[in-house]
Steps between C-alpha positions, in 0.01 A plus 500: 500500500517799739205738519559823308224689684490459878174467689428822685285554803195719457658766723813517281319554171388863554846596628679350200248647257549843655876461471468397134283802424747726679788365292306542176429865585870550576593344164263738322662793681848381400399461135338844494818653646723324244287609204470856634877527540548373146254761373686776686835386363391486137580791272234393248159663557313217330673243719425711809129509415489127434676412825284737701197331348634163612561632853147640514352169384699315767368747757142429392565124516632541854186693596285219359696243699445703818128525429476120471688420821288297742394684817711454814202533734125447488303822493222663299601660170312730265487282188427800277820674606704180477374416152553859388869484596537153351332588169705818469820297546388243242407775256836673531715188497322287239215666314642838398753352255218290352266801462233335713275718719400373843203633697385415852148543637451425869344645815683508834478142626666349808653152475732301724855563381571138405179482295570836341848377401352187340254719313789713379695195383197384301439842346868533408504162327175569311625839377831347391318215328272740311793717393689194375220326310219742411653764275766339277717811515211744446395778741219406732312562822469300821248589770501371858181525706457415867174529690291346774196295407317428824702243696754461220780692333511498121806590296512504120789556261384577146691567181386619158729266309454151364635184663669241275264240358707217653568655838664263749502605868852510640663508840373853570134400481567191711641734764186715467286192563698409814481856633125498431465184709686673784235775485220239503391652171428403143661609175377495142587651163273601213605562141321712241547731201538801731779337703559272796370536855652323798267493801592429862236473774581429865328544838515828688576394855287625786797661679583696185139608458475610862815710472380654174173606664317541168174364367646287224383730222844615385562463128797543273348821367589676825865530404647484153850587403696464181852393583629676192338826618642455852841427358500810285403711799781368720786458255 
């Protein structure tokens, strides 16, 4: 039987992944244009509003896809700014229709771009998982915290919902576990009457600490932003 998936060299993988991401972004742009033209051509105001809403949602999904693209070069990235953009995209594309508030608390924190991207992938999956399982269609709140604890970085994603009694981890959490291994970190989840907390801890590399030039005392209280508040201010 012939192989359906060819073996690729390590050098080819980033190039093909970048091309795939580029094509996906182009497909989003094409869909947005088609829906927008249909909205402009309709004589029915209700149909116009509905189609414009679809176009806007597609736009937010495209922004989320861009935020989750892997970096094309290794550099230092402000994790607070990266997570702020990512969480805002998640809030607009997924959480708004579900009436779920998302808040981020994080100080400025420099990470290598590949590690920051893995952190973002984990945070995105944990937020999506909480939105899918914690609220059963009810409004709710999710809070993301990122801070330095000595020689480690700690990230928590908390919700105020209730996980199903017979919760079975799926593919998303298996991906989280693999990404955690790539960060040389550890991952755990706690369940309680006030909600679920997912906790990620991974080492803060010496090169990142040296570039940050701080004393390791930064806490999540230094910067707090409600993504719903930010969204209202920029929409």
